LOVOTOR-375881 format. One line per field, with one value per atom (N, C-alpha, C, CB): residue in three letters; x, y, z. Coordinates in steps of 0.1 Angstrom, whole numbers. Glycine has a CB too. Layout:
<lumkes>
type ALA ...
x X ...
y Y ...
z Z ...
</lumkes>
This chain:
<lumkes>
type MET MET MET MET PRO PRO PRO PRO LYS LYS LYS LYS LYS LYS LYS LYS LYS LYS LYS LYS VAL VAL VAL VAL LYS LYS LYS LYS HIS HIS HIS HIS HIS HIS HIS HIS THR THR THR THR CYS CYS CYS CYS ALA ALA ALA ALA ASN ASN ASN ASN CYS CYS CYS CYS GLY GLY GLY GLY PHE PHE PHE PHE GLN GLN GLN GLN PHE PHE PHE PHE SER SER SER SER SER SER SER SER ASP ASP ASP ASP SER SER SER SER GLU GLU GLU GLU HIS HIS HIS HIS THR THR THR THR ASN ASN ASN ASN TYR TYR TYR TYR CYS CYS CYS CYS PRO PRO PRO PRO ASN ASN ASN ASN CYS CYS CYS CYS GLY GLY GLY GLY GLN GLN GLN GLN GLU GLU GLU GLU ASN ASN ASN ASN HIS HIS HIS HIS ASN ASN ASN ASN PRO PRO PRO PRO ARG ARG ARG ARG PHE PHE PHE PHE PRO PRO PRO PRO LEU LEU LEU LEU VAL VAL VAL VAL HIS HIS HIS HIS TYR TYR TYR TYR GLY GLY GLY GLY TYR TYR TYR TYR GLU GLU GLU GLU LEU LEU LEU LEU LEU LEU LEU LEU GLU GLU GLU GLU GLY GLY GLY GLY LEU LEU LEU LEU LEU LEU LEU LEU HIS HIS HIS HIS PHE PHE PHE PHE ASP ASP ASP ASP THR THR THR THR LYS LYS LYS LYS PHE PHE PHE PHE PHE PHE PHE PHE TYR TYR TYR TYR SER SER SER SER LEU LEU LEU LEU LYS LYS LYS LYS ILE ILE ILE ILE LEU LEU LEU LEU LEU LEU LEU LEU LEU LEU LEU LEU SER SER SER SER PRO PRO PRO PRO GLY GLY GLY GLY LYS LYS LYS LYS ILE ILE ILE ILE THR THR THR THR TYR TYR TYR TYR ASP ASP ASP ASP TYR TYR TYR TYR ILE ILE ILE ILE ASN ASN ASN ASN ASN ASN ASN ASN ILE ILE ILE ILE ARG ARG ARG ARG GLY GLY GLY GLY ARG ARG ARG ARG TYR TYR TYR TYR THR THR THR THR PRO PRO PRO PRO PRO PRO PRO PRO PHE PHE PHE PHE ARG ARG ARG ARG MET MET MET MET PHE PHE PHE PHE ILE ILE ILE ILE PHE PHE PHE PHE LEU LEU LEU LEU SER SER SER SER VAL VAL VAL VAL PHE PHE PHE PHE GLY GLY GLY GLY LEU LEU LEU LEU ILE ILE ILE ILE VAL VAL VAL VAL MET MET MET MET SER SER SER SER PHE PHE PHE PHE PHE PHE PHE PHE GLU GLU GLU GLU ALA ALA ALA ALA ASN ASN ASN ASN LEU LEU LEU LEU GLN GLN GLN GLN LYS LYS LYS LYS LYS LYS LYS LYS GLY GLY GLY GLY LEU LEU LEU LEU PHE PHE PHE PHE GLY GLY GLY GLY LYS LYS LYS LYS SER SER SER SER GLY GLY GLY GLY VAL VAL VAL VAL HIS HIS HIS HIS GLU GLU GLU GLU GLY GLY GLY GLY SER SER SER SER ASN ASN ASN ASN ILE ILE ILE ILE THR THR THR THR ILE ILE ILE ILE GLY GLY GLY GLY GLU GLU GLU GLU MET MET MET MET PHE PHE PHE PHE ASP ASP ASP ASP LYS LYS LYS LYS ALA ALA ALA ALA GLU GLU GLU GLU ASP ASP ASP ASP SER SER SER SER VAL VAL VAL VAL LYS LYS LYS LYS ASP ASP ASP ASP ASN ASN ASN ASN ILE ILE ILE ILE LEU LEU LEU LEU VAL VAL VAL VAL MET MET MET MET PRO PRO PRO PRO PHE PHE PHE PHE SER SER SER SER TRP TRP TRP TRP VAL VAL VAL VAL MET MET MET MET LYS LYS LYS LYS ASN ASN ASN ASN PRO PRO PRO PRO ASP ASP ASP ASP VAL VAL VAL VAL THR THR THR THR ASN ASN ASN ASN ALA ALA ALA ALA ASP ASP ASP ASP LEU LEU LEU LEU ARG ARG ARG ARG LEU LEU LEU LEU LEU LEU LEU LEU LYS LYS LYS LYS LYS LYS LYS LYS MET MET MET MET PRO PRO PRO PRO LYS LYS LYS LYS ASP ASP ASP ASP SER SER SER SER THR THR THR THR GLY GLY GLY GLY ALA ALA ALA ALA TRP TRP TRP TRP LEU LEU LEU LEU THR THR THR THR ASP ASP ASP ASP HIS HIS HIS HIS GLY GLY GLY GLY TYR TYR TYR TYR SER SER SER SER ASN ASN ASN ASN ASN ASN ASN ASN ILE ILE ILE ILE ILE ILE ILE ILE SER SER SER SER ARG ARG ARG ARG LEU LEU LEU LEU PHE PHE PHE PHE ALA ALA ALA ALA GLU GLU GLU GLU ASN ASN ASN ASN LYS LYS LYS LYS LYS LYS LYS LYS LYS LYS LYS LYS ARG ARG ARG ARG ILE ILE ILE ILE SER SER SER SER ARG ARG ARG ARG GLN GLN GLN GLN MET MET MET MET THR THR THR THR ALA ALA ALA ALA PRO PRO PRO PRO GLU GLU GLU GLU ALA ALA ALA ALA VAL VAL VAL VAL THR THR THR THR MET MET MET MET VAL VAL VAL VAL THR THR THR THR GLY GLY GLY GLY ILE ILE ILE ILE PHE PHE PHE PHE LYS LYS LYS LYS TRP TRP TRP TRP LEU LEU LEU LEU PHE PHE PHE PHE LEU LEU LEU LEU VAL VAL VAL VAL MET MET MET MET ILE ILE ILE ILE PRO PRO PRO PRO VAL VAL VAL VAL ASN ASN ASN ASN ALA ALA ALA ALA LEU LEU LEU LEU ILE ILE ILE ILE CYS CYS CYS CYS PHE PHE PHE PHE ILE ILE ILE ILE VAL VAL VAL VAL PHE PHE PHE PHE PHE PHE PHE PHE ARG ARG ARG ARG LYS LYS LYS LYS ARG ARG ARG ARG LEU LEU LEU LEU PHE PHE PHE PHE PHE PHE PHE PHE TYR TYR TYR TYR ASP ASP ASP ASP THR THR THR THR MET MET MET MET LEU LEU LEU LEU PHE PHE PHE PHE SER SER SER SER ILE ILE ILE ILE HIS HIS HIS HIS PHE PHE PHE PHE GLY GLY GLY GLY CYS CYS CYS CYS PHE PHE PHE PHE PHE PHE PHE PHE LEU LEU LEU LEU ILE ILE ILE ILE PHE PHE PHE PHE PHE PHE PHE PHE SER SER SER SER LEU LEU LEU LEU LEU LEU LEU LEU LEU LEU LEU LEU SER SER SER SER GLY GLY GLY GLY PHE PHE PHE PHE LEU LEU LEU LEU ILE ILE ILE ILE PHE PHE PHE PHE GLU GLU GLU GLU ASN ASN ASN ASN ILE ILE ILE ILE SER SER SER SER ASN ASN ASN ASN VAL VAL VAL VAL ALA ALA ALA ALA GLN GLN GLN GLN SER SER SER SER ILE ILE ILE ILE PHE PHE PHE PHE GLY GLY GLY GLY LEU LEU LEU LEU LEU LEU LEU LEU LEU LEU LEU LEU PHE PHE PHE PHE LEU LEU LEU LEU LEU LEU LEU LEU LEU LEU LEU LEU PHE PHE PHE PHE VAL VAL VAL VAL TYR TYR TYR TYR LEU LEU LEU LEU PHE PHE PHE PHE ALA ALA ALA ALA SER SER SER SER MET MET MET MET LYS LYS LYS LYS LYS LYS LYS LYS VAL VAL VAL VAL PHE PHE PHE PHE ALA ALA ALA ALA PHE PHE PHE PHE ASN ASN ASN ASN TRP TRP TRP TRP PHE PHE PHE PHE ASN ASN ASN ASN THR THR THR THR LEU LEU LEU LEU ILE ILE ILE ILE ARG ARG ARG ARG MET MET MET MET PHE PHE PHE PHE VAL VAL VAL VAL THR THR THR THR CYS CYS CYS CYS LEU LEU LEU LEU LEU LEU LEU LEU SER SER SER SER PHE PHE PHE PHE SER SER SER SER VAL VAL VAL VAL TYR TYR TYR TYR GLN GLN GLN GLN LEU LEU LEU LEU ILE ILE ILE ILE HIS HIS HIS HIS TYR TYR TYR TYR PHE PHE PHE PHE ILE ILE ILE ILE SER SER SER SER ASN ASN ASN ASN HIS HIS HIS HIS SER SER SER SER GLY GLY GLY GLY ARG ARG ARG ARG
x -24 -40 -46 -41 -54 -58 -62 -71 -59 -61 -75 -56 -83 -97 -102 -106 -93 -100 -103 -93 -111 -115 -110 -129 -100 -93 -102 -80 -101 -108 -101 -115 -107 -98 -96 -113 -105 -109 -109 -121 -101 -103 -115 -91 -124 -136 -136 -147 -124 -120 -115 -106 -110 -102 -100 -86 -109 -109 -95 -111 -86 -73 -74 -65 -69 -73 -61 -78 -62 -50 -48 -55 -37 -33 -31 -19 -30 -29 -18 -33 -8 8 11 19 0 4 14 -7 26 33 25 47 18 10 -1 15 -12 -28 -33 -37 -29 -34 -44 -21 -33 -37 -33 -29 -42 -43 -29 -59 -20 -8 -12 -2 -26 -27 -32 -35 -44 -48 -46 -65 -39 -36 -47 -35 -61 -69 -67 -82 -71 -73 -80 -77 -77 -83 -92 -69 -102 -109 -123 -103 -129 -145 -154 -156 -157 -159 -173 -159 -183 -196 -196 -203 -196 -197 -204 -188 -209 -219 -209 -229 -217 -210 -200 -219 -202 -194 -182 -197 -181 -168 -161 -170 -168 -158 -153 -162 -161 -155 -143 -167 -146 -134 -120 -136 -124 -108 -107 -106 -113 -108 -101 -122 -105 -100 -86 -110 -88 -77 -64 -83 -68 -57 -50 -63 -58 -56 -47 -69 -55 -50 -38 -60 -39 -33 -16 -34 -12 4 6 10 22 29 44 26 53 66 74 74 65 70 69 66 57 56 66 44 68 79 92 80 96 107 111 108 99 97 98 82 92 92 108 81 113 129 138 134 135 142 142 138 127 120 128 106 129 132 147 125 157 174 179 184 172 179 171 177 172 164 165 166 156 155 157 166 161 164 151 168 141 127 126 114 125 120 134 113 143 155 152 169 149 145 137 139 125 113 116 100 122 128 133 138 143 149 141 159 130 121 123 124 130 130 119 144 109 95 91 86 95 88 92 92 103 107 94 122 90 86 72 91 62 52 47 50 40 31 30 17 37 34 23 33 13 2 -4 -6 0 -6 -1 -2 12 20 14 34 11 7 -6 3 -13 -26 -24 -32 -14 -14 -8 -6 1 7 -2 24 -14 -24 -33 -32 -36 -44 -38 -45 -26 -19 -17 -6 -13 -11 -25 -5 -37 -50 -53 -65 -49 -52 -44 -43 -29 -23 -29 -9 -33 -39 -51 -42 -57 -70 -69 -78 -59 -56 -45 -47 -43 -35 -46 -22 -58 -69 -79 -78 -82 -88 -81 -87 -69 -61 -61 -44 -58 -62 -73 -63 -84 -95 -97 -105 -90 -91 -81 -92 -76 -66 -74 -55 -71 -75 -70 -76 -77 -70 -67 -76 -61 -56 -51 -71 -47 -40 -51 -35 -51 -62 -73 -56 -84 -99 -109 -109 -103 -115 -127 -118 -128 -136 -137 -136 -143 -143 -144 -151 -134 -128 -140 -116 -153 -163 -173 -167 -173 -184 -186 -183 -199 -203 -204 -217 -188 -188 -181 -180 -184 -179 -163 -188 -155 -141 -141 -135 -149 -154 -155 -169 -166 -166 -157 -177 -147 -133 -124 -128 -121 -112 -115 -107 -128 -133 -129 -147 -128 -127 -114 -135 -105 -89 -83 -79 -71 -63 -60 -51 -59 -55 -42 -57 -31 -16 -11 -9 -19 -15 -7 -29 4 11 7 31 7 4 11 -7 10 15 3 29 5 -2 5 -4 16 24 25 36 27 32 47 20 55 63 59 76 69 83 81 92 70 66 71 47 71 76 90 72 97 111 118 113 110 112 106 107 94 85 85 70 83 78 70 73 70 61 63 63 59 59 48 60 50 42 31 49 19 6 0 -4 -8 -15 -29 -15 -38 -51 -60 -55 -55 -63 -63 -51 -47 -46 -54 -33 -56 -61 -79 -53 -85 -96 -100 -98 -92 -92 -94 -76 -89 -89 -100 -79 -104 -117 -129 -121 -130 -140 -139 -141 -124 -125 -131 -109 -137 -140 -130 -151 -131 -120 -113 -127 -118 -108 -101 -115 -101 -93 -83 -102 -81 -69 -59 -70 -53 -40 -39 -37 -44 -45 -38 -58 -46 -42 -30 -52 -27 -10 -3 -6 -3 8 9 6 -2 -4 5 -21 4 9 23 -3 30 44 45 53 35 36 33 30 39 39 26 49 22 8 11 0 8 10 0 24 0 -11 -12 -9 1 3 -4 20 4 1 -16 8 -19 -36 -42 -40 -36 -44 -44 -39 -35 -31 -37 -18 -37 -46 -62 -45 -68 -82 -85 -88 -76 -75 -77 -65 -66 -67 -78 -54 -84 -97 -109 -102 -105 -119 -117 -123 -104 -100 -106 -86 -107 -107 -126 -94 -131 -146 -150 -153 -145 -154 -166 -147 -178 -189 -190 -205 -178 -177 -173 -168 -175 -170 -157 -179 -146 -131 -132 -119 -141 -141 -142 -148 -155 -155 -144 -166 -140 -125 -116 -118 -111 -100 -103 -102 -116 -121 -117 -140 -121 -121 -105 -127 -98 -85 -78 -80 -78 -74 -78 -82 -92 -96 -88 -108 -87 -82 -67 -83 -61 -42 -45 -30 -56 -57 -58 -72 -69 -68 -57 -78 -49 -40 -26 -38 -26 -15 -17 -13 -26 -29 -30 -40 -36 -31 -16 -36 -8 4 13 9 8 15 18 8 10 12 17 -3 15 20 34 12 41 54 62 53 54 59 62 49 54 57 66 44 68 80 92 79 90 104 108 108 97 101 106 96 100 109 124 100 122 135 146 135 146 153 153 150 148 147 161 136 159 171 166 179 175 169 166 176 152 150 143 163 142 135 119 143 110 97 89 93 78 68 64 56 63 60 71 58 82 94 93 107 91 88 74 88 66 53 56 40 67 68 76 76 86 93 85 100 75 68 60 61 56 44 55 33 66 77 80 88 83 87 75 92 60 51 48 41 53 52 59 54 74 82 78 95 70 66 57 59 45 35 42 28 52 61 64 76 73 78 69 85 58 47 38 39 35 33 42 33 52 66 64 83 63 63 47 64 38 27 27 13 31 31 41 35 53 59 55 64 50 42 30 33 25 17 22 11 34 36 51 40 53 61 52 74 40 31 35 17 36 38 55 31 61 75 79 83 90 95 94 105 90 88 102 81 114 127 131 136 123 126 120 122 105 98 104 83 110 113 129 113 136 149 142 162 133 127 123 115 112 109 121 100 129 147 151 162 157 161 151 163 139 132 132 119 131 130 143 129 156 169 169 184 162 162 153 161 144 138 145 124 153 160 170 167 178 187 184 192 170 163 164 144 154 152 163 144 174 186 190 196 193 199 190 202 178 168 170 155 166 170 183 171 194 208 207 219 201 201 191 201 180 170 175 149 179 180 194 175 204 217 226 216 224 229 240 219 251 261 258 269 266 260 254 273 264 262 249 273 246 236 224 238 225 213 208 215 215 216 207 229 212 207 192 217 190 178 168 182 173 164 160 168 169 160 155 165 153 145 131 152 130 123 110 132 119 113 105 121 113 108 94 122 97 84 73 89 75 65 58 67 65 61 51 75 58 50 35 60 37 23 14 26 20 13 6 22 10 8 -5 19 -4 -13 -28 -5 -23 -34 -43 -28 -34 -43 -49 -36 -45 -51 -66 -42 -64 -75 -85 -72 -80 -90 -97 -84 -90 -94 -102 -85 -101 -106 -120 -98 -125 -138 -142 -136 -138 -143 -148 -136 -156 -163 -173 -151 -173 -182 -178 -195
y 189 195 201 207 198 205 221 197 228 243 249 252 241 247 243 242 235 234 244 228 243 256 254 260 263 263 269 269 265 272 279 265 284 298 285 317 274 265 251 268 246 229 225 220 220 216 203 217 198 182 183 173 194 197 212 191 222 237 244 237 239 246 259 236 271 281 286 293 284 288 302 285 308 322 325 325 339 341 339 353 339 337 322 346 314 301 298 292 288 284 271 280 264 253 253 242 251 253 238 269 235 222 212 213 210 199 206 184 199 208 202 203 210 208 199 225 203 197 180 206 179 163 158 161 168 159 161 144 164 164 176 165 170 178 189 171 201 215 215 228 208 209 205 200 216 207 199 217 190 176 178 158 187 189 199 194 195 201 197 203 203 196 187 207 177 168 172 161 187 190 191 200 197 203 190 215 176 168 160 161 163 161 171 162 183 192 187 205 184 177 167 175 159 142 148 128 155 159 165 169 176 184 173 194 165 155 150 141 143 133 138 129 148 154 166 158 170 184 184 186 190 190 200 189 198 207 207 204 213 213 199 227 193 179 169 176 172 160 159 162 171 171 168 186 171 167 152 172 147 132 122 130 132 123 123 127 133 132 127 141 124 115 101 118 99 86 79 88 88 85 85 94 95 92 88 105 85 81 66 93 54 44 38 33 36 31 42 22 56 67 70 81 70 76 68 74 49 42 42 26 43 42 52 43 65 77 73 89 69 66 55 63 47 39 43 33 50 59 72 64 72 84 98 86 99 113 109 117 118 121 132 118 142 156 162 166 156 161 157 156 144 138 136 128 136 132 119 132 115 102 91 105 83 69 67 58 65 62 73 56 89 100 96 115 94 95 87 92 74 62 66 46 76 81 86 91 98 106 98 118 89 83 72 79 69 57 62 47 77 84 88 95 92 92 78 100 65 54 50 46 53 47 57 47 66 80 71 100 68 61 48 59 43 28 28 17 38 40 43 51 49 53 40 71 30 19 9 15 9 -1 4 5 17 21 15 36 18 12 -5 18 -10 -25 -31 -30 -25 -30 -27 -26 -20 -22 -31 -12 -39 -52 -63 -53 -72 -83 -94 -84 -103 -116 -131 -119 -135 -150 -149 -162 -136 -137 -132 -155 -134 -128 -139 -123 -131 -139 -133 -139 -126 -122 -116 -129 -113 -104 -92 -106 -83 -71 -66 -68 -57 -55 -50 -42 -40 -38 -44 -29 -57 -66 -68 -79 -74 -78 -93 -71 -97 -113 -115 -122 -127 -132 -135 -149 -136 -140 -158 -135 -164 -178 -178 -182 -172 -171 -164 -166 -157 -152 -162 -140 -171 -176 -188 -177 -189 -202 -202 -204 -185 -180 -176 -170 -179 -174 -188 -172 -182 -192 -202 -187 -217 -229 -226 -240 -218 -222 -215 -221 -205 -194 -200 -187 -200 -209 -198 -211 -206 -204 -210 -205 -207 -218 -221 -213 -230 -231 -224 -246 -227 -221 -209 -227 -197 -185 -186 -175 -173 -176 -171 -171 -178 -184 -197 -185 -202 -218 -223 -221 -214 -218 -220 -209 -214 -214 -226 -206 -234 -250 -261 -252 -259 -268 -267 -264 -280 -280 -273 -292 -262 -254 -254 -241 -266 -264 -256 -278 -251 -247 -255 -243 -248 -257 -247 -263 -249 -240 -239 -246 -229 -227 -238 -214 -247 -260 -270 -270 -271 -279 -278 -276 -262 -256 -257 -238 -260 -262 -276 -260 -283 -299 -296 -310 -289 -288 -283 -282 -276 -263 -277 -249 -285 -293 -303 -299 -309 -322 -318 -329 -327 -325 -328 -332 -318 -314 -328 -307 -340 -352 -357 -365 -351 -354 -344 -351 -335 -321 -330 -304 -339 -345 -353 -353 -358 -364 -357 -366 -344 -337 -329 -327 -324 -321 -331 -321 -346 -353 -354 -368 -356 -357 -346 -354 -337 -323 -318 -312 -328 -327 -318 -318 -316 -313 -320 -305 -318 -326 -325 -321 -337 -339 -337 -357 -324 -320 -312 -312 -306 -298 -281 -297 -279 -264 -265 -260 -276 -276 -276 -292 -284 -286 -274 -295 -266 -253 -244 -245 -242 -233 -237 -230 -251 -255 -251 -271 -255 -251 -236 -258 -228 -214 -211 -208 -215 -211 -217 -216 -227 -232 -221 -245 -219 -210 -197 -207 -189 -179 -181 -178 -189 -190 -195 -204 -196 -199 -186 -210 -178 -170 -163 -159 -162 -154 -142 -160 -134 -116 -115 -106 -101 -94 -89 -84 -85 -84 -70 -84 -58 -49 -50 -44 -58 -66 -73 -76 -79 -89 -79 -100 -72 -59 -53 -45 -50 -38 -51 -29 -64 -72 -74 -88 -74 -79 -70 -89 -58 -42 -41 -29 -46 -45 -51 -49 -66 -77 -71 -95 -66 -61 -50 -51 -41 -29 -36 -20 -43 -50 -59 -56 -66 -74 -66 -82 -53 -46 -42 -34 -40 -35 -46 -27 -59 -71 -72 -83 -74 -75 -67 -76 -55 -45 -52 -31 -57 -64 -79 -64 -84 -98 -98 -107 -86 -82 -79 -71 -72 -67 -80 -57 -91 -104 -110 -115 -112 -122 -113 -124 -96 -94 -92 -83 -93 -100 -111 -98 -121 -136 -137 -151 -128 -134 -126 -134 -114 -103 -102 -92 -116 -111 -111 -120 -103 -97 -93 -85 -89 -85 -71 -89 -65 -54 -49 -48 -56 -54 -60 -62 -50 -53 -50 -46 -60 -58 -47 -63 -37 -23 -15 -13 -21 -16 -20 -22 -36 -38 -32 -52 -31 -26 -11 -27 -5 8 9 17 0 -4 -6 -16 -15 -23 -12 -36 -1 10 19 21 21 30 27 32 14 6 4 -7 4 5 17 3 27 39 41 46 37 39 28 38 17 9 17 -5 24 32 38 41 47 57 48 61 35 27 22 16 15 12 21 8 31 43 47 52 47 47 39 46 27 15 17 -4 17 16 29 16 42 54 52 67 42 37 34 30 21 12 20 1 31 35 46 40 52 62 52 82 45 36 23 29 25 15 11 21 20 19 19 32 17 13 -1 19 -7 -19 -28 -18 -41 -48 -50 -61 -49 -50 -36 -52 -25 -12 -13 1 -19 -20 -30 -23 -41 -47 -41 -63 -37 -27 -19 -17 -11 -3 -12 4 -17 -25 -32 -36 -38 -44 -34 -48 -21 -11 -6 -3 -7 -4 -13 -2 -27 -36 -36 -48 -33 -33 -22 -32 -8 -1 -5 10 -9 -14 -24 -21 -35 -44 -35 -58 -28 -18 -11 -8 -5 5 -7 11 -18 -24 -30 -32 -36 -39 -29 -42 -16 -6 -1 4 0 0 -10 -4 -22 -34 -33 -50 -30 -27 -15 -24 -5 5 6 17 -2 -2 -18 1 -25 -40 -43 -55 -33 -34 -48 -29 -56 -67 -64 -76 -72 -71 -72 -80 -69 -68 -84 -64 -94 -108 -111 -116 -110 -114 -107 -112 -92 -86 -91 -71 -96 -102 -112 -106 -121 -136 -133 -147 -126 -124 -120 -109 -107 -101 -110 -90 -120 -129 -138 -135 -144 -150 -144 -152 -132 -124 -120 -113 -119 -119 -128 -117 -141 -153 -158 -166 -154 -158 -148 -152 -135 -129 -127 -119 -132 -135 -147 -139 -160 -170 -168 -186 -159 -161 -148 -159 -137 -130 -140 -119 -146 -158 -165 -170 -168 -180 -173 -189 -161 -151 -148 -136 -142 -140 -151 -133 -163 -175 -175 -190 -175 -178 -167 -182 -153 -144 -148 -130 -144 -146 -156 -147 -167 -179 -181 -188 -168 -169 -152 -174 -147 -137 -136 -130 -129 -127 -140 -126 -142 -154 -163 -150
z 700 701 688 713 681 670 676 664 665 670 673 659 669 672 684 662 690 705 713 714 721 733 743 737 750 762 771 761 785 796 805 804 814 826 839 834 839 849 848 852 853 851 859 856 850 857 863 849 864 872 888 863 888 902 905 900 895 900 895 917 896 891 883 883 887 877 867 886 856 844 845 827 848 845 831 853 831 815 811 809 817 815 817 826 819 819 807 820 811 800 792 805 799 794 799 796 788 791 784 782 778 772 780 769 791 804 814 805 826 840 847 852 848 857 874 858 879 888 887 896 878 879 864 883 855 843 832 847 836 826 814 832 802 791 790 783 789 789 775 789 776 764 768 754 764 765 753 768 756 745 741 753 746 743 730 757 718 708 699 704 687 677 668 668 663 655 647 648 639 629 634 622 646 652 655 665 655 657 645 666 634 619 615 608 621 618 623 625 636 643 641 657 633 629 617 625 607 595 597 588 606 611 615 624 625 631 619 640 613 601 590 595 582 571 570 566 584 586 582 603 569 567 571 555 575 584 582 597 583 578 584 582 596 598 591 606 584 570 560 559 558 544 549 535 563 568 568 579 575 578 565 583 551 540 536 529 534 532 540 530 551 559 559 569 554 549 538 544 526 513 515 502 524 519 531 513 542 554 558 566 550 553 568 543 576 591 599 596 596 607 616 599 609 614 626 604 622 634 642 630 639 648 658 641 653 664 672 660 663 673 684 665 681 690 705 684 700 708 715 699 714 719 713 733 702 693 685 684 687 679 676 684 684 681 669 691 659 647 635 643 637 629 627 630 616 616 624 604 631 634 624 638 626 618 610 626 618 611 605 617 607 599 585 605 588 573 565 573 574 563 556 570 563 561 547 571 546 537 524 541 525 513 510 515 518 510 503 518 504 499 483 508 485 472 467 472 469 465 457 477 463 458 445 470 447 436 423 441 424 412 410 414 422 416 408 427 412 403 389 407 388 372 367 369 371 366 366 375 375 379 362 399 362 347 336 343 335 323 322 325 335 334 328 346 333 326 311 334 304 293 281 293 289 287 287 298 273 274 282 265 290 293 286 303 292 286 270 287 268 254 244 249 233 223 221 207 226 223 213 236 205 198 201 194 215 220 222 227 220 220 233 212 237 251 261 250 251 259 261 258 256 259 271 254 273 287 287 291 289 290 303 276 303 320 317 328 327 327 323 344 324 321 307 328 300 285 281 279 285 279 280 286 289 287 278 298 274 267 254 266 251 238 232 237 243 242 232 260 230 221 229 215 223 228 232 218 226 227 237 215 241 252 265 257 270 276 295 267 304 318 327 320 340 349 358 358 370 383 394 387 399 410 408 412 419 421 432 428 428 436 451 431 461 459 454 473 456 458 443 462 434 421 419 412 430 432 435 441 445 450 443 463 436 436 417 447 412 395 393 387 382 379 364 386 355 341 332 337 323 315 309 309 312 306 298 317 287 278 284 263 274 279 275 273 270 262 277 244 280 292 306 295 306 318 315 320 303 301 305 288 307 310 325 306 335 346 349 350 340 343 346 323 337 337 347 325 353 360 375 361 383 395 404 398 417 428 429 445 430 436 424 445 412 397 400 382 405 403 408 413 418 418 406 430 399 386 376 383 377 364 367 357 377 382 377 397 382 378 361 385 357 341 336 336 341 335 341 338 348 352 369 338 373 386 396 388 409 421 429 430 431 434 453 426 456 472 473 476 488 492 485 508 485 478 463 476 457 440 440 431 447 449 452 460 462 464 453 474 447 437 425 436 422 411 412 410 424 423 425 433 430 427 414 431 406 392 385 384 388 383 383 391 397 400 393 418 390 383 367 385 361 347 346 342 358 356 358 366 364 372 364 379 368 358 365 356 364 364 354 375 350 339 341 336 331 335 343 322 341 349 364 346 365 380 385 381 379 383 386 370 377 380 395 368 398 407 419 404 416 429 435 426 423 429 430 422 425 431 446 423 449 461 474 460 469 478 478 472 466 472 483 456 480 492 506 490 509 519 523 519 517 520 525 508 515 522 536 516 542 553 563 551 560 568 569 561 557 560 569 550 574 582 594 585 604 616 614 624 600 599 595 590 587 585 598 577 608 622 629 631 629 637 630 640 619 611 615 592 615 617 633 610 642 652 659 654 650 653 647 644 635 628 632 612 638 644 657 640 663 677 686 683 696 703 717 696 726 737 736 748 744 744 730 748 723 711 713 698 709 712 700 724 701 688 683 689 695 691 681 705 683 676 664 682 659 647 640 647 647 641 637 652 644 637 622 647 625 615 600 619 600 593 588 599 597 589 581 602 589 579 568 582 568 556 547 560 553 545 537 550 541 538 527 547 525 517 507 522 508 496 489 498 494 490 479 501 482 475 461 486 467 454 444 458 450 443 432 453 438 430 419 439 424 409 402 411 407 396 387 407 393 384 373 393 379 370 359 377 362 352 341 354 346 336 325 346 333 329 315 341 321 311 302 319 305 295 288 303 289 281 267 280 260 245 239 239 250 247 248 254 243 247 259 246 257 270 276 267 270 274 285 259 280 286 297 280 297 311 321 310 315 327 332 324 322 332 338 323 337 346 360 340 358 370 379 365 371 379 386 368 380 386 399 376 398 410 421 408 418 426 436 417 426 435 444 427 438 448 460 444 459 473 481 471 473 483 490 477 481 489 500 483 498 510 521 506 520 529 537 525 530 536 545 527 542 548 561 537 559 569 584 562 575 588 596 582 587 593 603 581 600 611 620 606 619 632 636 626 634 642 646 632 640 644 646 656 635 631 622 625 623 614 599 617 590 575 570 563 571 569 575 574 590 596 589 610 586 583 569 582 560 547 546 544 557 558 563 570 573 585 571 600 562 556 545 552 540 530 536 520 547 554 557 565 560 564 550 570 539 527 520 520 524 518 527 518 538 551 545 571 544 542 527 548 519 504 506 495 516 511 522 513 530 539 533 557 525 517 504 512 498 489 491 491 507 511 515 526 522 525 513 530 501 490 484 479 487 481 487 484 501 507 506 519 504 503 490 504 480 466 460 459 471 469 474 475 480 488 485 506 474 467 455 466 451 437 436 423 423 419 408 415
</lumkes>
């Protein structure tokens, strides 16, 4: 209970008298009602909300230490009703989300300065739309239609900006023919992402507007994927006495770790922006290796399968989560912007 809540000497619900030496005065021991008068000015409620969500204490730093150094332990303890020593999961998620959003805002500002579609000869500060910028880009710049993990199992040959300009001008019912002509399989997934690519290179938005839209989509997607990942984990790691609540806890805690990981990744790209692409690739690869090691160790701790089963189920979980993420991203981005 926040410190500013006012206690009373008598329970208004049942008349129980609190003595001065009562060990517990937050709740009435007779009827269970909270010992707190809710009738206060709106400012008081704002204070309580901020205190409840943003109050730092030693629990937060201890929880952060365990989150980083002992993968899965917080979730494991919560499932086993060991909670008093930790910051509540949702509160920790809010703390780390604020930190992640600050880092992302710096990265977003830096991203807005960069060109798109290769060299276009257009000044970065020009008030030009994405569609116009694409039309002025070099013909020889290469791109692809499909994204991971679909590109791992389906044909995804390189196409040039010149090829994509043909796609941009084609009616929707000719998309399949374009895919076949350029070496793609003509199936529903390829057509979905070809239409998405077509919309992206035709947008009537400036580059800063597009970057803001893309990062905004990512922020919402991150929240949406918390319960989605929990459901996938519940299905893939299903066993007796495992509840969706348990996998939701796991998803929130891993989301907290991912916020730290993602902030480090973006910060590293900002810091090492002017060094070689090889060094940036090594930095990113090491961080992603750390992410998968952490995910494996935390799943092993929480779900208690053997090493081999954990590894297989982790692979299936990642594949399903990534596939669902890309499909949700497609539908959101396809109905966003202009």
